[in-house]
Backbone as a printed PyTorch tensor [residue, N CA C, xyz], in Angstrom:
tensor([[[ -5.0270,  15.3280,   4.2090],
         [ -4.0560,  14.2620,   4.1160],
         [ -4.3570,  13.4020,   2.8870]],

        [[ -3.3180,  13.1170,   2.1480],
         [ -3.4520,  12.3040,   0.9350],
         [ -2.8480,  10.9300,   1.1840]],

        [[ -3.6860,   9.8970,   1.1290],
         [ -3.2290,   8.5200,   1.2690],
         [ -3.1520,   7.9220,  -0.1350]],

        [[ -1.9730,   7.4270,  -0.4860],
         [ -1.8140,   6.7480,  -1.7660],
         [ -2.0670,   5.2660,  -1.5490]],

        [[ -3.0560,   4.7340,  -2.2500],
         [ -3.3840,   3.3230,  -2.1710],
         [ -2.7060,   2.5680,  -3.2960]],

        [[ -2.0060,   1.5060,  -2.9410],
         [ -1.3050,   0.6850,  -3.9320],
         [ -1.7560,  -0.7580,  -3.7590]],

        [[ -2.2950,  -1.3260,  -4.8210],
         [ -2.6820,  -2.7360,  -4.7680],
         [ -1.5970,  -3.5680,  -5.4300]],

        [[ -1.3020,  -4.7030,  -4.8180],
         [ -0.2700,  -5.5820,  -5.3570],
         [ -0.7780,  -6.5240,  -6.4200]],

        [[ -2.0540,  -6.4660,  -6.7210],
         [ -2.6220,  -7.3490,  -7.7300],
         [ -2.7740,  -6.6050,  -9.0470]],

        [[ -2.3530,  -7.2430, -10.1150],
         [ -2.4880,  -6.6440, -11.4430],
         [ -3.7870,  -7.0770, -12.1220]],

        [[ -4.4680,  -8.0350, -11.5200],
         [ -5.6950,  -8.5890, -12.1060],
         [ -6.8080,  -7.5510, -12.1120]],

        [[ -7.5360,  -7.4840, -13.2060],
         [ -8.5820,  -6.4790, -13.3910],
         [ -9.6570,  -6.5250, -12.3120]],

        [[-10.1420,  -7.7100, -11.9660],
         [-11.2440,  -7.8330, -11.0110],
         [-10.7520,  -8.3880,  -9.6700]],

        [[ -9.6280,  -7.9050,  -9.2250],
         [ -8.9690,  -8.4020,  -8.0230],
         [ -9.7450,  -8.0890,  -6.7510]],

        [[ -9.7380,  -9.0440,  -5.8210],
         [-10.3470,  -8.8160,  -4.5070],
         [ -9.6030,  -7.6990,  -3.7730]],

        [[ -8.2860,  -7.6400,  -3.9440],
         [ -7.4930,  -6.6340,  -3.2570],
         [ -7.7230,  -5.2400,  -3.8190]],

        [[ -7.8960,  -5.1280,  -5.1190],
         [ -8.2130,  -3.8220,  -5.7020],
         [ -9.5750,  -3.3400,  -5.2200]],

        [[-10.5290,  -4.2700,  -5.1160],
         [-11.8500,  -3.9070,  -4.5910],
         [-11.7430,  -3.4900,  -3.1240]],

        [[-10.9290,  -4.2020,  -2.3460],
         [-10.7280,  -3.8270,  -0.9450],
         [-10.1500,  -2.4240,  -0.8480]],

        [[ -9.1880,  -2.1020,  -1.6940],
         [ -8.6070,  -0.7590,  -1.6920],
         [ -9.6720,   0.2980,  -1.9760]],

        [[-10.4720,   0.0710,  -2.9910],
         [-11.5310,   1.0430,  -3.3200],
         [-12.5670,   1.1370,  -2.1990]],

        [[-12.8970,   0.0040,  -1.6010],
         [-13.8860,  -0.0080,  -0.5130],
         [-13.3540,   0.6900,   0.7340]],

        [[-12.0450,   0.6980,   0.9160],
         [-11.4460,   1.3640,   2.0760],
         [-11.7460,   2.8620,   2.0880]],

        [[-12.0300,   3.4280,   0.9340],
         [-12.3290,   4.8640,   0.8740],
         [-13.5710,   5.2170,   1.6910]],

        [[-14.4280,   4.2320,   1.9570],
         [-15.6310,   4.4840,   2.7720],
         [-15.3000,   4.7760,   4.2300]],

        [[-14.1340,   4.3250,   4.6980],
         [-13.8040,   4.4630,   6.1170],
         [-12.5620,   5.3210,   6.3620]],

        [[-12.1590,   6.0910,   5.3620],
         [-11.0240,   7.0000,   5.5140],
         [-11.4570,   8.1710,   6.3970]],

        [[-10.5890,   8.6240,   7.3130],
         [-10.9300,   9.7800,   8.1460],
         [-11.3650,  10.9800,   7.2970]],

        [[-12.2120,  11.8070,   7.8750],
         [-12.8150,  12.9270,   7.1440],
         [-11.7910,  13.9000,   6.5600]],

        [[-10.6420,  14.0440,   7.2140],
         [ -9.6540,  15.0010,   6.7120],
         [ -8.6490,  14.3630,   5.7550]],

        [[ -8.9800,  13.1940,   5.2250],
         [ -8.0690,  12.4920,   4.3230],
         [ -8.7880,  12.0530,   3.0600]],

        [[ -8.0040,  11.8480,   2.0250],
         [ -8.5380,  11.2790,   0.7860],
         [ -7.6590,  10.1030,   0.3950]],

        [[ -8.2810,   9.0840,  -0.1650],
         [ -7.5720,   7.8980,  -0.6230],
         [ -7.5210,   7.9490,  -2.1420]],

        [[ -6.3030,   7.9900,  -2.6700],
         [ -6.0850,   8.0560,  -4.1130],
         [ -5.3930,   6.7680,  -4.5320]],

        [[ -5.9370,   6.1050,  -5.5320],
         [ -5.3890,   4.8250,  -5.9730],
         [ -4.3260,   5.0160,  -7.0460]],

        [[ -3.1720,   4.3750,  -6.8390],
         [ -2.1310,   4.3720,  -7.8590],
         [ -2.6270,   3.5770,  -9.0590]],

        [[ -2.4790,   4.1310, -10.2280],
         [ -2.8720,   3.4460, -11.4580],
         [ -2.0980,   2.1330, -11.5680]],

        [[ -2.7940,   1.0240, -11.7000],
         [ -2.1640,  -0.2950, -11.7620],
         [ -1.2040,  -0.4030, -12.9460]],

        [[ -1.3770,   0.4320, -13.9590],
         [ -0.4650,   0.4210, -15.1100],
         [  0.9620,   0.7820, -14.6920]],

        [[  1.0850,   1.5630, -13.6200],
         [  2.4240,   1.9000, -13.1300],
         [  3.1380,   0.6210, -12.7070]],

        [[  2.4770,  -0.2030, -11.8810],
         [  3.1000,  -1.4550, -11.4460],
         [  3.3010,  -2.4200, -12.6080]],

        [[  2.3330,  -2.4490, -13.4940],
         [  2.3970,  -3.3720, -14.6400],
         [  3.6010,  -3.0530, -15.5340]],

        [[  3.9480,  -1.7830, -15.6700],
         [  5.0080,  -1.3740, -16.5930],
         [  6.3280,  -1.0110, -15.9260]],

        [[  6.3690,  -1.0330, -14.6230],
         [  7.5810,  -0.7090, -13.8890],
         [  8.6590,  -1.7380, -14.2020]],

        [[  9.8540,  -1.2900, -14.5980],
         [ 10.9020,  -2.2850, -14.8550],
         [ 11.3180,  -2.9620, -13.5530]],

        [[ 11.8430,  -4.1710, -13.6650],
         [ 12.3860,  -4.8470, -12.4930],
         [ 13.4960,  -3.9700, -11.9300]],

        [[ 13.5390,  -3.8700, -10.5930],
         [ 14.5720,  -3.0260, -10.0150],
         [ 15.9420,  -3.5810, -10.3750]],

        [[ 16.7980,  -2.6830, -10.8360],
         [ 18.1570,  -3.0240, -11.2330],
         [ 19.0050,  -1.8050, -10.9220]],

        [[ 19.9410,  -1.9640, -10.0170],
         [ 20.7560,  -0.8250,  -9.6160],
         [ 21.5130,  -0.2200, -10.8010]],

        [[ 21.8130,  -1.0170, -11.8100],
         [ 22.4730,  -0.4760, -13.0000],
         [ 21.5730,   0.5060, -13.7530]],

        [[ 20.2550,   0.3210, -13.6370],
         [ 19.3110,   1.2470, -14.2830],
         [ 19.0040,   2.4620, -13.4140]],

        [[ 19.2230,   2.3200, -12.1170],
         [ 18.8620,   3.3780, -11.1660],
         [ 20.0370,   4.3370, -10.9730]],

        [[ 20.2320,   5.1630, -11.9850],
         [ 21.3240,   6.1350, -11.9930],
         [ 20.7440,   7.5380, -11.8670]],

        [[ 21.5670,   8.5350, -11.5730],
         [ 21.0480,   9.9080, -11.4630],
         [ 20.3070,  10.3910, -12.7160]],

        [[ 20.6790,   9.8840, -13.8750],
         [ 19.9990,  10.3070, -15.1030],
         [ 18.9010,   9.3260, -15.5280]],

        [[ 18.5030,   8.4210, -14.6220],
         [ 17.4290,   7.4530, -14.8810],
         [ 16.1810,   8.2150, -15.3110]],

        [[ 15.5880,   7.7830, -16.4030],
         [ 14.4720,   8.5480, -16.9560],
         [ 13.2780,   7.6790, -17.3530]],

        [[ 13.1100,   6.5410, -16.6840],
         [ 11.9670,   5.6970, -16.9960],
         [ 10.6870,   6.4070, -16.5430]],

        [[  9.6880,   6.5670, -17.4210],
         [  8.4770,   7.3080, -17.0400],
         [  7.6810,   6.6350, -15.9200]],

        [[  7.7290,   5.3030, -15.8310],
         [  6.9710,   4.5970, -14.7970],
         [  7.6390,   4.7460, -13.4400]],

        [[  8.9520,   4.7430, -13.4160],
         [  9.6880,   4.9810, -12.1720],
         [  9.4330,   6.4100, -11.7000]],

        [[  9.5210,   7.3630, -12.6260],
         [  9.2440,   8.7750, -12.2830],
         [  7.8390,   8.9270, -11.7180]],

        [[  6.8560,   8.2960, -12.3560],
         [  5.4600,   8.3930, -11.9120],
         [  5.3000,   7.8100, -10.5070]],

        [[  5.8430,   6.6180, -10.2760],
         [  5.7400,   5.9850,  -8.9660],
         [  6.3820,   6.8530,  -7.8940]],

        [[  7.5900,   7.3020,  -8.1420],
         [  8.2940,   8.1170,  -7.1500],
         [  7.5690,   9.4360,  -6.8900]],

        [[  7.0170,  10.0260,  -7.9240],
         [  6.2740,  11.2880,  -7.7450],
         [  5.0080,  11.0600,  -6.9240]],

        [[  4.2950,   9.9820,  -7.1900],
         [  3.0620,   9.6820,  -6.4490],
         [  3.3580,   9.4380,  -4.9670]],

        [[  4.4260,   8.6940,  -4.6920],
         [  4.7950,   8.4230,  -3.3040],
         [  5.2590,   9.7150,  -2.6280]],

        [[  6.0160,  10.5260,  -3.3370],
         [  6.4650,  11.8120,  -2.7920],
         [  5.2810,  12.6940,  -2.4230]],

        [[  4.2700,  12.7400,  -3.2710],
         [  3.1040,  13.6040,  -3.0480],
         [  2.1600,  13.0890,  -1.9660]],

        [[  2.2980,  11.8350,  -1.5950],
         [  1.4010,  11.2420,  -0.5990],
         [  1.8820,  11.5650,   0.8160]],

        [[  0.9090,  11.7140,   1.7160],
         [  1.2320,  11.8760,   3.1380],
         [  1.3790,  10.5230,   3.8150]],

        [[  0.7550,   9.4900,   3.2430],
         [  0.7910,   8.1460,   3.8150],
         [  0.4990,   7.1430,   2.7010]],

        [[  0.8200,   5.8800,   2.9700],
         [  0.6230,   4.8170,   1.9910],
         [ -0.2270,   3.7010,   2.5840]],

        [[ -1.1780,   3.2260,   1.7910],
         [ -1.9650,   2.0490,   2.1390],
         [ -1.7010,   1.0150,   1.0530]],

        [[ -1.0180,  -0.0590,   1.4310],
         [ -0.6940,  -1.1130,   0.4770],
         [ -1.5990,  -2.3070,   0.7280]],

        [[ -2.2110,  -2.7910,  -0.3330],
         [ -3.1550,  -3.8980,  -0.2480],
         [ -2.5640,  -5.0380,  -1.0700]],

        [[ -2.2690,  -6.1400,  -0.3880],
         [ -1.5360,  -7.2010,  -1.0720],
         [ -2.2680,  -8.5270,  -1.1060]],

        [[ -2.2700,  -9.1710,  -2.2570],
         [ -2.6800, -10.5670,  -2.2830],
         [ -1.5220, -11.4000,  -1.7220]],

        [[ -1.7700, -12.6780,  -1.5610],
         [ -0.7240, -13.5880,  -1.0970],
         [ -0.5050, -14.6310,  -2.1710]],

        [[  0.7180, -14.6820,  -2.6860],
         [  1.0670, -15.6570,  -3.7090],
         [  2.0760, -16.6310,  -3.1140]],

        [[  1.7170, -17.8920,  -3.0240],
         [  2.6080, -18.9280,  -2.5040],
         [  3.1730, -18.5480,  -1.1310]],

        [[  2.3270, -17.9750,  -0.3000],
         [  2.7220, -17.6370,   1.0590],
         [  3.5330, -16.3700,   1.1950]],

        [[  3.6260, -15.5800,   0.1310],
         [  4.4330, -14.3660,   0.1950],
         [  3.8650, -13.2420,  -0.6520]],

        [[  4.7140, -12.2560,  -0.8680],
         [  4.3300, -11.0620,  -1.6310],
         [  4.3300, -11.3090,  -3.1260]],

        [[  3.4260, -10.6600,  -3.8550],
         [  3.5570, -10.6740,  -5.3110],
         [  4.7420,  -9.7820,  -5.7050]],

        [[  5.4030, -10.1360,  -6.7770],
         [  6.6060,  -9.4160,  -7.1950],
         [  6.3260,  -7.9570,  -7.5340]],

        [[  5.1400,  -7.6490,  -8.0270],
         [  4.8460,  -6.2680,  -8.4400],
         [  4.9370,  -5.2930,  -7.2780]],

        [[  4.4110,  -5.6690,  -6.1220],
         [  4.4170,  -4.7460,  -4.9860],
         [  5.8190,  -4.6630,  -4.3680]],

        [[  6.5310,  -5.7840,  -4.3430],
         [  7.9140,  -5.7610,  -3.8310],
         [  8.7840,  -4.9010,  -4.7280]],

        [[  8.6280,  -5.0240,  -6.0430],
         [  9.3940,  -4.2310,  -6.9920],
         [  9.1350,  -2.7330,  -6.7870]],

        [[  7.8830,  -2.3680,  -6.5540],
         [  7.5450,  -0.9580,  -6.3260],
         [  8.2410,  -0.4330,  -5.0730]],

        [[  8.2190,  -1.2270,  -4.0050],
         [  8.8950,  -0.8030,  -2.7700],
         [ 10.3960,  -0.6670,  -3.0220]],

        [[ 10.9720,  -1.5790,  -3.7910],
         [ 12.4020,  -1.4750,  -4.0920],
         [ 12.7180,  -0.1570,  -4.8080]],

        [[ 11.9020,   0.2240,  -5.7940],
         [ 12.1620,   1.4620,  -6.5340],
         [ 12.0320,   2.7060,  -5.6470]],

        [[ 11.0830,   2.7290,  -4.7210],
         [ 10.9110,   3.9410,  -3.8980],
         [ 11.8260,   3.9630,  -2.6840]],

        [[ 12.5830,   2.8860,  -2.4730],
         [ 13.5180,   2.8360,  -1.3460],
         [ 14.9420,   3.1880,  -1.7490]],

        [[ 15.1310,   3.5380,  -3.0000],
         [ 16.4620,   3.8230,  -3.5220],
         [ 16.5330,   5.2180,  -4.1030]],

        [[ 17.6500,   5.8820,  -4.0860],
         [ 18.8140,   5.5340,  -3.2830],
         [ 18.5030,   5.7490,  -1.7990]],

        [[ 19.1030,   4.9580,  -0.9290],
         [ 18.7260,   4.9890,   0.4930],
         [ 18.7390,   6.3830,   1.1250]],

        [[ 19.7170,   7.2050,   0.7970],
         [ 19.8070,   8.5290,   1.4060],
         [ 18.7270,   9.4950,   0.9050]],

        [[ 18.1080,   9.1950,  -0.2230],
         [ 17.0660,  10.0710,  -0.7760],
         [ 15.7840,   9.3050,  -1.0970]],

        [[ 15.5540,   8.1960,  -0.4160],
         [ 14.3860,   7.3530,  -0.6870],
         [ 13.0950,   8.1030,  -0.3990]],

        [[ 12.1800,   8.1150,  -1.3560],
         [ 10.9170,   8.8480,  -1.1870],
         [  9.9850,   8.1650,  -0.1930]],

        [[ 10.2770,   6.9300,   0.1840],
         [  9.4460,   6.2210,   1.1610],
         [  9.9340,   6.4720,   2.5940]],

        [[ 11.1200,   7.0050,   2.7350],
         [ 11.7430,   7.1780,   4.0510],
         [ 10.8770,   8.0580,   4.9600]],

        [[ 10.5010,   7.4950,   6.1030],
         [  9.6940,   8.2160,   7.0830],
         [  8.2130,   8.3110,   6.7520]],

        [[  7.8090,   7.7460,   5.6260],
         [  6.4080,   7.8180,   5.1850],
         [  5.5780,   6.8070,   5.9810]],

        [[  4.4730,   7.2280,   6.6170],
         [  3.6000,   6.2680,   7.2880],
         [  3.0030,   5.2950,   6.2660]],

        [[  2.9610,   4.0200,   6.6350],
         [  2.4540,   3.0100,   5.7110],
         [  1.7230,   1.9140,   6.4910]],

        [[  0.6860,   1.3740,   5.8700],
         [ -0.0620,   0.2580,   6.4420],
         [ -0.2450,  -0.7860,   5.3500]],

        [[ -0.3010,  -2.0550,   5.7780],
         [ -0.5060,  -3.1650,   4.8510],
         [ -1.7580,  -3.9330,   5.2590]],

        [[ -2.6220,  -4.1920,   4.2840],
         [ -3.8280,  -4.9880,   4.4980],
         [ -3.9370,  -5.9830,   3.3530]],

        [[ -4.8620,  -6.9510,   3.4770],
         [ -4.9660,  -7.9560,   2.4170],
         [ -6.3320,  -8.6160,   2.3710]],

        [[ -6.5690,  -9.2320,   1.2370],
         [ -7.7440, -10.0790,   1.0290],
         [ -7.2550, -11.3130,   0.2730]],

        [[ -7.8030, -12.4550,   0.6420],
         [ -7.3730, -13.6910,   0.0060],
         [ -8.5300, -14.6780,  -0.0100]],

        [[ -8.4840, -15.5750,  -0.9630],
         [ -9.4940, -16.6360,  -1.0060],
         [ -9.1960, -17.7230,   0.0140]],

        [[ -8.0200, -17.6990,   0.6020],
         [ -7.6410, -18.6850,   1.6090],
         [ -8.2310, -18.3670,   2.9740]],

        [[ -8.0430, -19.2780,   3.8980],
         [ -8.6500, -19.1280,   5.2170],
         [ -7.9200, -18.1390,   6.1220]],

        [[ -6.6850, -17.7730,   5.7630],
         [ -5.9410, -16.8410,   6.6170],
         [ -5.9340, -15.4140,   6.0790]],

        [[ -6.4760, -15.1800,   4.9100],
         [ -6.6590, -13.8290,   4.3940],
         [ -5.4160, -13.1120,   3.9270]],

        [[ -4.3250, -13.8270,   3.7580],
         [ -3.1110, -13.1800,   3.2690],
         [ -2.2110, -12.6310,   4.3650]],

        [[ -2.3310, -13.1300,   5.5850],
         [ -1.5410, -12.5770,   6.6960],
         [ -0.0420, -12.7920,   6.5210]],

        [[  0.3730, -13.8590,   5.8510],
         [  1.8070, -14.0590,   5.6350],
         [  2.3470, -12.9850,   4.6950]],

        [[  1.6070, -12.6940,   3.6440],
         [  2.0380, -11.6460,   2.7160],
         [  2.0880, -10.2950,   3.4260]],

        [[  1.0860, -10.0210,   4.2550],
         [  1.0940,  -8.7680,   5.0280],
         [  2.3220,  -8.6760,   5.9110]],

        [[  2.6310,  -9.7760,   6.5880],
         [  3.7890,  -9.7990,   7.4690],
         [  5.0620,  -9.5080,   6.6730]],

        [[  5.2040, -10.1510,   5.5340],
         [  6.3740,  -9.8990,   4.6780],
         [  6.4040,  -8.4400,   4.2270]],

        [[  5.2450,  -7.9290,   3.8360],
         [  5.1860,  -6.5510,   3.3440],
         [  5.5430,  -5.5510,   4.4400]],

        [[  5.0320,  -5.7580,   5.6460],
         [  5.3930,  -4.8500,   6.7470],
         [  6.9010,  -4.8670,   6.9910]],

        [[  7.5020,  -6.0480,   6.9170],
         [  8.9540,  -6.1540,   7.1010],
         [  9.6930,  -5.4050,   5.9990]],

        [[  9.3100,  -5.6270,   4.7540],
         [  9.9540,  -4.9700,   3.6160],
         [  9.8030,  -3.4490,   3.7260]],

        [[  8.5940,  -2.9860,   4.0590],
         [  8.3600,  -1.5470,   4.1960],
         [  9.2200,  -0.9420,   5.2990]],

        [[  9.3150,  -1.6410,   6.3970],
         [ 10.1020,  -1.1590,   7.5310],
         [ 11.5810,  -1.0550,   7.1620]],

        [[ 12.1080,  -2.0780,   6.5410],
         [ 13.5120,  -2.0540,   6.1200],
         [ 13.7480,  -0.9650,   5.0760]],

        [[ 12.7480,  -0.6980,   4.2390],
         [ 12.8520,   0.3520,   3.2190],
         [ 12.8200,   1.7530,   3.8200]],

        [[ 12.4180,   1.8570,   5.0920],
         [ 12.4410,   3.1610,   5.7510],
         [ 11.0890,   3.7610,   6.0580]],

        [[ 10.0100,   3.0790,   5.7140],
         [  8.6680,   3.5890,   6.0200],
         [  8.3990,   3.4540,   7.5150]],

        [[  7.4820,   4.2580,   8.0220],
         [  7.0100,   4.1270,   9.4090],
         [  5.7420,   3.2780,   9.3580]],

        [[  5.8760,   2.0080,   9.6650],
         [  4.8190,   1.0290,   9.4330],
         [  3.8720,   0.9400,  10.6260]],

        [[  2.5790,   0.9950,  10.3230],
         [  1.5390,   0.7800,  11.3240],
         [  1.5270,  -0.7100,  11.6280]],

        [[  1.7270,  -1.0620,  12.8830],
         [  1.7890,  -2.4700,  13.2700],
         [  0.3840,  -2.9820,  13.5710]],

        [[ -0.3520,  -3.2430,  12.5090],
         [ -1.7240,  -3.7420,  12.6380],
         [ -1.9880,  -4.7020,  11.4910]],

        [[ -2.7860,  -5.7000,  11.7790],
         [ -3.1210,  -6.7050,  10.7740],
         [ -4.6010,  -6.5890,  10.4240]],

        [[ -4.8870,  -6.5630,   9.1250],
         [ -6.2770,  -6.5540,   8.6590],
         [ -6.3420,  -7.4660,   7.4450]],

        [[ -7.0570,  -8.5640,   7.5800],
         [ -7.1130,  -9.5590,   6.5070],
         [ -8.5390, -10.0290,   6.2970]],

        [[ -8.9310, -10.0650,   5.0530],
         [-10.2340, -10.6160,   4.6720],
         [ -9.9790, -12.0240,   4.1400]],

        [[-10.4020, -13.0340,   4.9010],
         [-10.2470, -14.4110,   4.4460],
         [-11.4810, -14.8240,   3.6470]],

        [[-11.2640, -15.8080,   2.7890],
         [-12.3310, -16.3100,   1.9100],
         [-13.0560, -15.1500,   1.2150]],

        [[-12.2350, -14.2630,   0.6550],
         [-12.7410, -13.0340,   0.0440],
         [-13.7820, -13.3030,  -1.0340]],

        [[-13.6330, -14.3710,  -1.7710],
         [-14.5940, -14.7020,  -2.8260],
         [-15.9720, -14.9990,  -2.2390]],

        [[-16.0130, -15.6330,  -1.0590],
         [-17.2970, -15.9310,  -0.4130],
         [-17.9230, -14.6660,   0.1710]],

        [[-17.0950, -13.8300,   0.7940],
         [-17.5910, -12.5580,   1.3460],
         [-18.1620, -11.7020,   0.2150]],

        [[-17.4360, -11.6600,  -0.8870],
         [-17.8620, -10.8620,  -2.0430],
         [-19.1550, -11.3980,  -2.6430]],

        [[-19.2810, -12.7170,  -2.7500],
         [-20.4960, -13.3230,  -3.3060],
         [-21.7030, -13.0400,  -2.4140]],

        [[-21.4730, -13.0740,  -1.0980],
         [-22.5880, -12.8730,  -0.1690],
         [-22.9830, -11.4060,  -0.0190]],

        [[-21.9990, -10.5130,  -0.0210],
         [-22.2750,  -9.1000,   0.2850],
         [-22.0370,  -8.1490,  -0.8880]],

        [[-21.5140,  -8.6570,  -1.9900],
         [-21.2450,  -7.8080,  -3.1440],
         [-19.9940,  -6.9540,  -2.9810]],

        [[-19.2350,  -7.1950,  -1.9320],
         [-18.0400,  -6.4110,  -1.6240],
         [-17.1610,  -7.2660,  -0.7190]],

        [[-15.8550,  -7.0620,  -0.7760],
         [-14.9820,  -7.8130,   0.1300],
         [-14.8880,  -7.1580,   1.5040]],

        [[-15.2860,  -5.8970,   1.5900],
         [-15.2830,  -5.2090,   2.8840],
         [-16.7190,  -5.1550,   3.4020]],

        [[-17.0330,  -6.1230,   4.2490],
         [-18.3610,  -6.1770,   4.8410],
         [-18.4650,  -5.1170,   5.9260]],

        [[-19.6740,  -4.6210,   6.1760],
         [-19.9030,  -3.5780,   7.1820],
         [-19.3290,  -3.9430,   8.5450]],

        [[-19.3770,  -5.2120,   8.9140],
         [-18.8600,  -5.6350,  10.2190],
         [-17.3540,  -5.4120,  10.3420]],

        [[-16.6380,  -5.4210,   9.2210],
         [-15.1820,  -5.2570,   9.2400],
         [-14.7640,  -3.7870,   9.1130]],

        [[-15.6890,  -2.9210,   8.7490],
         [-15.3430,  -1.5090,   8.5210],
         [-14.7260,  -0.8140,   9.7380]],

        [[-15.2520,  -1.0110,  10.9620],
         [-14.6530,  -0.3110,  12.1130],
         [-13.1850,  -0.6680,  12.3450]],

        [[-12.8410,  -1.9270,  12.1490],
         [-11.4490,  -2.3490,  12.3390],
         [-10.5330,  -1.6770,  11.3190]],

        [[-10.9540,  -1.6260,  10.0720],
         [-10.1610,  -0.9580,   9.0410],
         [-10.1210,   0.5480,   9.2910]],

        [[-11.2140,   1.1110,   9.7370],
         [-11.2460,   2.5480,  10.0490],
         [-10.2140,   2.9060,  11.1180]],

        [[-10.0420,   2.0420,  12.1060],
         [ -9.0290,   2.2730,  13.1590],
         [ -7.6240,   2.3060,  12.5860]],

        [[ -7.3420,   1.3890,  11.6890],
         [ -6.0170,   1.3340,  11.0650],
         [ -5.7830,   2.5920,  10.2380]],

        [[ -6.7860,   3.0040,   9.4880],
         [ -6.6360,   4.2030,   8.6620],
         [ -6.5140,   5.4590,   9.5190]],

        [[ -7.1950,   5.5030,  10.6390],
         [ -7.0540,   6.6280,  11.5600],
         [ -5.6350,   6.6860,  12.1190]],

        [[ -5.0780,   5.5290,  12.4850],
         [ -3.6960,   5.4820,  12.9810],
         [ -2.7190,   5.9200,  11.8920]],

        [[ -2.9800,   5.5210,  10.6670],
         [ -2.1400,   5.9100,   9.5320],
         [ -2.1770,   7.4180,   9.3320]],

        [[ -3.3670,   7.9850,   9.3400],
         [ -3.5140,   9.4320,   9.1480],
         [ -2.9260,  10.1940,  10.3410]],

        [[ -3.0630,   9.6530,  11.5370],
         [ -2.4700,  10.3030,  12.7110],
         [ -0.9540,  10.4020,  12.5640]],

        [[ -0.3300,   9.3450,  12.0560],
         [  1.1140,   9.3960,  11.8120],
         [  1.4550,  10.4300,  10.7460]],

        [[  0.6140,  10.5670,   9.7430],
         [  0.8250,  11.5890,   8.7120],
         [  0.6730,  12.9880,   9.3060]],

        [[ -0.2750,  13.1640,  10.2180],
         [ -0.4450,  14.4550,  10.8970],
         [  0.8070,  14.8080,  11.7090]],

        [[  1.3600,  13.8070,  12.3830],
         [  2.5790,  14.0320,  13.1630],
         [  3.7190,  14.4580,  12.2360]],

        [[  3.8800,  13.7630,  11.1030],
         [  4.8920,  14.1610,  10.1250],
         [  4.6900,  15.6050,   9.6850]],

        [[  3.4390,  15.9560,   9.3960],
         [  3.1350,  17.3110,   8.9230],
         [  3.4460,  18.3490,   9.9970]],

        [[  3.1610,  18.0430,  11.2640],
         [  3.4350,  19.0080,  12.3300],
         [  4.9280,  19.2030,  12.5250]],

        [[  5.7200,  18.1220,  12.3880],
         [  7.1840,  18.2580,  12.4620],
         [  7.7190,  19.0770,  11.2880]],

        [[  7.1750,  18.8340,  10.1030],
         [  7.6130,  19.5860,   8.9300],
         [  7.2910,  21.0600,   9.0720]],

        [[  6.1240,  21.3670,   9.6350],
         [  5.7200,  22.7690,   9.8170],
         [  6.6030,  23.4620,  10.8600]],

        [[  7.0570,  22.7010,  11.8580],
         [  7.8770,  23.2740,  12.9190],
         [  9.3220,  23.4680,  12.4800]],

        [[  9.7360,  22.7650,  11.4570],
         [ 11.1410,  22.8310,  11.0060],
         [ 11.4760,  24.1080,  10.2930]]])
């Protein structure tokens, strides 16, 4: 099973990007976590239906859609900006949700997690992201995983994913991979 990891932070030393990389330690044995190159999000044009035509040929849109198509599941890691989603991750979801009848995200298992320097760990952004993913057609894992005061956790442990939090994240990733297995079994039976 191939899990595509997408971080909503464009910052080089982001807590959320580190959380995504650290999640690879707790991925089920039959799965691999592959990180989407942040340059894709950085260079993705703002979603515009006038640009999203059958002959649309933007290389960043093609790359994003191909990566999502090739993935069995998605793990989105989002910071929280002003109580909501960063525009980069919302824009990516918009591009993979169109056109609705052929959306590459449709039926794809997806989970949202976060890390934040605030005391709530980005739970509002996660909530928004789960809603956006669900409306876009993904099969969203209804679980919350948030690292609060990520800068303090990182300073103390050298990582935003402390060993004590690993089992909880492992459960979410197992549920995500289980949904991908179900998709694969239906596809094989078809």
